[in-house]
Backbone as CSV, one residue per row, in Angstrom:
resi,resn,N_x,N_y,N_z,CA_x,CA_y,CA_z,C_x,C_y,C_z
1,UNK,0.925,-1.178,-0.002,-0.053,0.047,-0.072,0.923,1.215,-0.005
2,UNK,1.202,1.598,-1.174,2.202,2.930,-1.168,1.516,4.062,-0.655
3,UNK,2.192,4.866,0.097,1.717,6.262,0.530,0.791,6.197,1.632
4,UNK,0.821,5.120,2.520,-0.086,5.015,3.569,0.212,6.145,4.433
5,UNK,-0.757,6.790,5.104,-0.510,7.705,6.207,-1.458,7.499,7.337
6,UNK,-1.069,8.139,8.538,-1.791,7.881,9.760,-2.446,9.213,10.236
7,UNK,-3.670,9.080,10.389,-4.375,10.417,10.903,-3.862,10.806,12.266
8,UNK,-3.567,11.989,12.409,-3.254,12.572,13.657,-1.539,12.653,13.671
9,UNK,-0.865,12.249,12.645,0.563,12.451,12.637,0.676,13.211,11.100
10,UNK,1.251,14.201,11.370,1.323,15.204,10.118,2.548,15.811,10.121
11,UNK,2.857,16.469,8.858,3.946,17.305,8.777,5.223,16.372,8.837
12,UNK,6.267,16.801,9.500,7.610,16.046,9.589,7.398,14.783,10.143
13,UNK,6.280,14.623,10.985,6.179,13.311,11.568,5.208,12.400,10.766
14,UNK,4.714,12.846,9.654,4.064,11.999,8.779,4.583,10.627,8.441
15,UNK,3.894,9.437,8.363,4.354,8.303,8.123,4.130,7.957,6.628
16,UNK,3.475,8.863,5.923,3.366,8.820,4.403,4.777,8.447,3.746
17,UNK,4.809,7.600,3.000,6.014,7.254,2.290,7.165,7.300,3.046
18,UNK,7.244,6.709,4.212,8.276,6.837,5.118,9.400,5.742,4.914
19,UNK,9.322,5.003,3.749,10.242,3.923,3.647,11.686,4.451,3.522
20,UNK,11.835,5.662,2.939,13.198,6.163,2.863,13.447,7.383,3.828
21,UNK,12.560,7.786,4.544,12.776,8.906,5.443,12.935,8.516,6.868
22,UNK,12.872,7.422,7.231,12.950,6.988,8.611,14.428,6.706,8.919
23,UNK,15.127,7.226,9.927,16.473,6.969,10.208,16.486,6.010,11.401
24,UNK,16.911,4.810,11.176,16.866,3.752,12.119,18.222,3.726,12.773
25,UNK,19.033,4.548,12.487,20.472,4.596,13.305,21.259,3.226,13.274
26,UNK,20.960,2.469,12.273,21.680,1.195,12.125,21.235,0.183,13.001
27,UNK,20.220,0.413,13.917,19.834,-0.546,14.917,18.989,-1.663,14.273
28,UNK,18.256,-1.235,13.240,17.393,-2.335,12.613,17.706,-2.509,11.270
29,UNK,17.284,-3.684,10.645,17.659,-3.970,9.277,17.134,-2.907,8.355
30,UNK,17.794,-2.576,7.240,17.418,-1.566,6.459,16.166,-2.029,5.544
31,UNK,16.027,-3.228,5.485,14.835,-3.868,4.700,13.598,-4.123,5.543
32,UNK,13.314,-3.023,6.284,12.006,-3.089,7.156,10.779,-3.205,6.326
33,UNK,9.740,-3.874,6.778,8.497,-3.930,6.069,7.787,-2.373,6.312
34,UNK,6.773,-2.165,5.382,6.204,-0.959,5.686,5.417,-0.977,7.013
35,UNK,4.950,-1.919,7.516,4.330,-2.058,8.754,5.271,-1.669,9.962
36,UNK,6.519,-2.181,9.749,7.539,-1.924,10.714,7.840,-0.454,10.668
37,UNK,7.990,0.207,9.640,8.483,1.528,9.495,7.200,2.619,9.967
38,UNK,6.041,2.066,9.539,5.027,2.912,10.181,4.851,2.828,11.754
39,UNK,5.075,1.605,12.204,5.064,1.486,13.701,6.145,2.387,14.371
40,UNK,7.436,2.164,13.851,8.536,2.991,14.523,8.319,4.368,14.327
41,UNK,7.833,4.907,13.036,7.582,6.346,12.951,6.511,6.862,13.775
42,UNK,5.403,6.027,14.057,4.428,6.456,14.982,4.844,6.412,16.320
43,UNK,5.728,5.473,16.777,6.218,5.426,18.045,7.279,6.578,18.365
44,UNK,8.102,6.932,17.357,8.887,7.994,17.611,8.361,9.370,17.448
45,UNK,6.922,9.350,17.052,6.177,10.590,16.998,5.619,10.878,18.313
46,UNK,5.896,10.028,19.268,5.287,10.383,20.670,4.154,9.547,21.051
47,UNK,3.731,8.680,20.225,2.608,7.644,20.506,3.250,6.506,21.205
48,UNK,2.359,5.689,22.005,2.899,4.643,22.811,2.989,3.370,21.864
49,UNK,3.605,2.477,22.574,3.970,1.091,21.768,2.830,0.474,21.213
50,UNK,1.596,0.480,22.049,0.424,-0.210,21.648,-0.093,0.540,20.425
51,UNK,-0.192,1.829,20.607,-0.831,2.732,19.411,0.069,2.445,18.111
52,UNK,1.331,2.390,18.317,2.370,2.175,17.214,1.999,0.925,16.367
53,UNK,1.972,-0.270,17.173,1.737,-1.595,16.605,0.154,-1.489,15.991
54,UNK,-0.825,-1.039,16.616,-2.179,-1.200,16.198,-2.413,-0.361,14.931
55,UNK,-1.767,0.822,15.011,-1.951,1.777,13.796,-1.340,1.326,12.637
56,UNK,-0.110,0.615,12.838,0.452,0.143,11.528,-0.333,-0.840,10.624
57,UNK,-1.403,-1.353,11.226,-2.216,-2.315,10.536,-3.621,-1.660,10.221
58,UNK,-3.858,-0.472,10.559,-5.177,0.102,10.519,-5.773,-0.003,9.039
59,UNK,-4.896,0.423,8.101,-5.281,0.370,6.738,-5.676,-1.106,6.235
60,UNK,-4.636,-1.994,6.394,-4.890,-3.298,6.093,-6.213,-3.983,6.568
61,UNK,-6.414,-3.495,7.788,-7.698,-4.036,8.462,-8.936,-3.289,8.248
62,UNK,-8.929,-2.276,7.505,-10.048,-1.421,7.211,-10.495,-0.808,8.431
63,UNK,-9.521,-0.302,9.287,-9.928,0.248,10.555,-9.437,1.687,10.647
64,UNK,-10.181,2.643,11.126,-9.797,3.968,10.987,-8.556,4.143,12.012
65,UNK,-7.477,4.738,11.365,-6.292,4.958,12.147,-6.362,5.917,13.390
66,UNK,-7.287,6.896,13.235,-7.632,7.769,14.370,-8.263,7.025,15.495
67,UNK,-9.081,6.067,15.026,-9.734,5.344,16.230,-8.676,4.296,16.787
68,UNK,-7.821,3.852,15.953,-6.749,2.907,16.464,-5.855,3.728,17.552
69,UNK,-5.543,4.970,17.235,-4.724,5.814,18.088,-5.528,5.957,19.474
70,UNK,-6.668,6.318,19.243,-7.611,6.552,20.507,-7.830,5.300,21.402
71,UNK,-8.106,4.227,20.713,-8.456,3.004,21.492,-7.200,2.549,22.224
72,UNK,-6.003,2.649,21.631,-4.770,2.050,22.260,-4.150,3.086,23.259
73,UNK,-4.556,4.258,23.382,-4.032,5.332,24.149,-3.596,4.892,25.568
74,UNK,-4.472,4.161,26.135,-4.227,3.624,27.596,-3.346,2.522,27.871
75,UNK,-2.898,1.856,26.512,-2.294,0.547,26.850,-0.854,0.504,26.729
76,UNK,-0.175,1.787,26.626,1.261,1.953,26.693,1.795,1.642,28.194
77,UNK,3.095,1.500,28.306,3.623,1.337,29.571,3.004,0.186,30.302
78,UNK,2.720,-0.935,29.602,2.300,-2.167,30.157,0.807,-1.984,30.612
79,UNK,0.065,-1.121,29.976,-1.300,-0.856,30.172,-1.387,0.240,31.261
80,UNK,-1.402,1.352,30.900,-1.393,2.591,31.760,-0.378,2.825,32.710
81,UNK,0.817,2.290,32.377,1.971,2.279,33.230,1.942,1.491,34.392
82,UNK,1.014,0.444,34.319,1.079,-0.641,35.433,2.169,-1.619,35.135
83,UNK,2.858,-1.447,33.968,3.786,-2.159,33.691,3.523,-3.869,33.775
84,UNK,2.443,-4.151,33.243,2.091,-5.508,33.092,2.462,-5.857,31.801
85,UNK,1.457,-6.393,30.981,1.723,-6.940,29.658,2.226,-5.701,28.770
86,UNK,3.335,-5.876,27.915,3.911,-4.884,27.078,2.930,-4.297,26.186
87,UNK,2.952,-2.982,26.018,2.117,-2.263,25.149,2.145,-2.790,23.770
88,UNK,3.292,-3.042,23.303,3.495,-3.729,21.882,2.726,-4.959,21.783
89,UNK,2.773,-5.680,22.814,2.027,-7.084,22.783,0.487,-6.892,22.798
90,UNK,0.103,-5.904,23.635,-1.383,-5.791,23.633,-1.811,-5.173,22.390
91,UNK,-0.980,-4.162,21.778,-1.346,-3.706,20.459,-1.480,-4.679,19.488
92,UNK,-0.578,-5.723,19.523,-0.724,-6.912,18.671,-1.864,-7.744,18.863
93,UNK,-2.277,-7.836,20.219,-3.381,-8.549,20.403,-4.623,-7.947,19.968
94,UNK,-4.714,-6.674,19.833,-5.807,-5.784,19.239,-5.733,-6.100,17.703
95,UNK,-4.520,-6.084,17.109,-4.433,-6.369,15.644,-5.059,-7.644,15.260
96,UNK,-4.666,-8.853,16.166,-5.142,-10.202,15.871,-6.660,-10.229,15.941
97,UNK,-7.219,-9.476,17.085,-8.698,-9.447,17.207,-9.284,-8.910,16.069
98,UNK,-8.973,-7.782,15.456,-9.489,-7.170,14.427,-9.492,-8.085,13.149
99,UNK,-8.249,-8.686,13.016,-7.989,-9.584,11.714,-9.088,-10.677,11.837
100,UNK,-9.140,-11.243,12.999,-10.076,-12.516,13.100,-11.650,-12.090,12.969
101,UNK,-11.893,-10.849,13.417,-13.264,-10.474,13.193,-13.592,-10.046,11.613
102,UNK,-12.599,-9.647,11.013,-12.655,-9.431,9.528,-12.643,-10.898,8.796
103,UNK,-11.860,-11.759,9.374,-11.873,-13.086,8.530,-12.923,-13.939,8.884
104,UNK,-13.431,-13.985,10.078,-14.516,-15.073,10.559,-15.852,-14.304,10.787
105,UNK,-16.914,-15.096,10.289,-18.225,-14.472,10.588,-18.863,-14.840,11.963
106,UNK,-18.716,-16.078,12.284,-19.332,-16.527,13.599,-18.601,-16.068,14.796
107,UNK,-19.269,-15.692,15.787,-18.653,-15.168,17.098,-17.562,-16.109,17.812
108,UNK,-18.088,-17.501,17.773,-17.296,-18.602,18.380,-16.067,-18.636,17.578
109,UNK,-15.902,-18.649,16.312,-14.938,-18.737,15.403,-13.942,-17.636,15.589
110,UNK,-14.455,-16.398,15.821,-13.698,-15.272,15.997,-12.959,-15.287,17.210
111,UNK,-13.719,-15.746,18.267,-12.929,-15.900,19.735,-12.086,-17.056,19.534
112,UNK,-12.288,-18.126,19.178,-11.423,-19.366,19.079,-10.164,-19.096,18.380
113,UNK,-10.289,-18.556,17.088,-9.130,-18.125,16.246,-8.323,-17.003,16.958
114,UNK,-8.975,-15.900,17.489,-8.287,-14.875,18.190,-7.497,-15.532,19.356
115,UNK,-8.135,-16.292,20.267,-7.414,-16.871,21.292,-6.242,-17.662,20.952
116,UNK,-6.411,-18.428,20.018,-5.114,-19.274,19.402,-4.074,-18.493,18.786
117,UNK,-4.465,-17.521,18.124,-3.450,-16.662,17.471,-2.626,-15.865,18.563
118,UNK,-3.401,-15.261,19.529,-2.904,-14.700,20.649,-1.964,-15.394,21.503
119,UNK,-2.265,-16.636,21.661,-1.414,-17.518,22.471,-0.128,-17.641,21.671
120,UNK,-0.292,-18.044,20.466,0.852,-18.209,19.558,1.623,-16.891,19.471
121,UNK,1.130,-15.866,19.384,1.971,-14.646,19.364,2.781,-14.361,20.697
122,UNK,2.207,-14.563,21.804,2.726,-14.545,23.062,3.855,-15.507,23.133
123,UNK,3.762,-16.651,22.563,4.819,-17.732,22.767,5.933,-17.247,21.886
124,UNK,5.811,-16.680,20.799,6.875,-16.261,19.717,7.485,-14.969,20.452
125,UNK,6.805,-14.130,21.028,7.282,-12.916,21.618,8.237,-13.336,22.895
126,UNK,7.749,-14.088,23.802,8.518,-14.522,24.881,9.640,-15.432,24.353
127,UNK,9.688,-16.093,23.270,10.824,-16.822,22.810,11.963,-15.841,22.465
128,UNK,11.623,-14.666,21.959,12.620,-13.650,21.843,13.106,-12.886,22.988
129,UNK,12.049,-12.542,23.716,12.331,-11.615,24.968,12.365,-12.281,26.276
130,UNK,11.968,-13.317,26.370,11.954,-14.082,27.640,10.790,-13.897,28.544
131,UNK,10.057,-12.722,28.138,8.725,-12.348,28.860,8.042,-11.296,28.116
132,UNK,6.813,-11.067,28.484,5.941,-10.105,27.758,5.603,-9.042,28.900
133,UNK,6.225,-9.063,29.931,5.887,-8.184,31.106,6.778,-6.952,30.995
134,UNK,6.086,-5.730,30.894,6.759,-4.402,30.672,7.918,-4.205,31.705
135,UNK,7.532,-4.437,32.970,8.462,-4.232,34.090,9.813,-4.919,33.841
136,UNK,9.578,-6.182,33.673,10.750,-7.093,33.441,11.524,-6.841,32.214
137,UNK,10.811,-6.368,31.142,11.604,-5.968,29.902,12.362,-4.828,30.173
138,UNK,11.805,-3.913,30.958,12.581,-2.569,31.210,13.570,-2.585,32.293
139,UNK,13.241,-3.464,33.326,13.855,-3.698,34.453,13.921,-2.318,35.355
140,UNK,12.892,-1.724,35.353,12.715,-0.499,36.125,11.207,-0.319,36.408
141,UNK,10.897,0.418,37.427,9.528,0.855,37.739,9.165,2.305,37.304
142,UNK,8.435,2.389,36.375,8.140,3.765,35.683,7.202,4.657,36.718
143,UNK,6.800,4.010,37.582,5.857,4.932,38.613,6.744,5.652,39.601
144,UNK,8.199,5.233,39.677,8.923,6.070,40.543,9.960,6.949,39.839
145,UNK,10.395,8.068,40.556,11.264,8.931,39.853,12.721,8.312,39.441
146,UNK,13.083,7.343,40.278,14.298,6.644,40.000,14.138,5.769,38.702
147,UNK,12.932,5.025,38.553,12.656,4.292,37.403,12.439,5.102,36.113
148,UNK,11.845,6.226,36.257,11.716,7.180,35.042,13.005,7.797,34.688
149,UNK,13.949,8.122,35.659,15.335,8.582,35.269,16.123,7.264,34.586
150,UNK,15.928,6.186,35.131,16.685,5.077,34.441,16.097,4.934,32.940
151,UNK,14.906,5.122,32.756,14.396,4.966,31.444,15.005,5.998,30.520
152,UNK,15.236,7.215,31.075,15.785,8.256,30.248,17.280,8.005,30.126
153,UNK,17.987,7.825,31.166,19.523,7.821,31.067,20.024,6.468,30.245
154,UNK,19.292,5.424,30.350,19.777,4.202,29.835,19.110,4.112,28.279
155,UNK,18.347,5.156,27.993,17.573,5.193,26.760,16.812,3.925,26.422
156,UNK,16.101,3.437,27.506,15.247,2.206,27.233,14.242,2.427,26.360
157,UNK,13.697,3.615,26.106,12.582,3.816,25.185,13.202,3.300,23.801
158,UNK,14.493,3.732,23.490,14.899,3.240,22.270,15.567,1.872,22.187
159,UNK,16.149,1.566,23.268,16.875,0.198,23.120,15.951,-1.027,23.457
160,UNK,14.951,-0.694,24.305,14.128,-1.965,24.695,12.730,-1.738,23.924
161,UNK,11.987,-0.593,24.137,10.666,-0.399,23.616,10.611,-0.549,22.039
162,UNK,11.614,0.141,21.379,11.535,0.128,19.920,11.715,-1.309,19.442
163,UNK,12.609,-2.117,20.143,12.821,-3.414,19.582,11.514,-4.294,19.988
164,UNK,10.837,-4.079,20.985,9.593,-4.682,21.170,8.573,-4.453,20.167
165,UNK,8.448,-3.058,19.672,7.540,-2.730,18.747,7.900,-3.356,17.412
166,UNK,9.154,-3.390,16.905,9.547,-3.990,15.723,9.279,-5.578,15.809
167,UNK,9.707,-6.107,16.851,9.485,-7.614,17.027,8.125,-7.843,16.935
168,UNK,7.114,-7.170,17.517,5.777,-7.441,17.572,5.213,-7.443,16.247
169,UNK,5.620,-6.294,15.355,5.119,-6.273,13.980,5.756,-7.370,13.321
170,UNK,6.952,-7.676,13.356,7.519,-8.964,12.691,6.804,-10.217,12.844
171,UNK,6.449,-10.357,14.108,5.640,-11.515,14.361,4.297,-11.487,13.773
172,UNK,3.630,-10.357,13.773,2.240,-10.277,13.220,2.436,-10.430,11.711
173,UNK,3.345,-9.720,11.130,3.458,-9.922,9.660,3.614,-11.448,9.255
174,UNK,4.437,-12.153,9.975,4.572,-13.565,9.813,3.329,-14.318,10.056
175,UNK,2.698,-14.028,11.065,1.349,-14.866,11.466,0.346,-14.699,10.488
176,UNK,0.142,-13.238,10.172,-0.929,-12.937,9.385,-0.793,-13.402,7.859
177,UNK,0.396,-13.510,7.362,0.746,-13.988,6.135,0.332,-15.524,6.150
178,UNK,0.859,-16.182,7.100,0.405,-17.871,7.198,-0.958,-17.859,7.338
179,UNK,-1.584,-17.078,8.073,-3.068,-17.220,8.278,-3.854,-16.942,7.021
180,UNK,-3.315,-15.922,6.265,-4.022,-15.560,4.854,-3.914,-16.848,3.994
181,UNK,-2.846,-17.616,4.022,-2.545,-18.810,3.321,-3.424,-19.949,3.731
182,UNK,-3.966,-20.016,4.792,-4.722,-21.132,5.243,-6.187,-21.063,5.157
């Protein structure tokens, strides 16, 4: 989908045609997918990890990107900074749910397939990161001044959160392609 853009991100922060405009500082492979680039650009524009992941799939899932940004607002920082399930993971769970609701007509099919895909996503994410718990991923408490300072001084937003966003999108891209084929 060439030229995809996200409502609410404009001007220099626009994700439209971001394939060549995103500087990944050598951290990630230069052959990122469009979904990965949109997710990172959204994340770097100040949106949280859940918003970044969900919004990257809004066009594909025929879902309004503005609504995606709104719905996922409270899911960053492990859901409202509770530091429970990583926001990139909860964003992915929302993508899977929308995908299954578009693909299956019956409520039971939607739920059963969503649950199975969510368990598979979680398994793959934990395989990479060892956990899907935000506090364990960051190794700090964001509700304390000390934790927030560690987040900044160690650049955890870039070194941990961006990697979680990218990995969540990569896992989704793989799973949704496989699911499209079945």
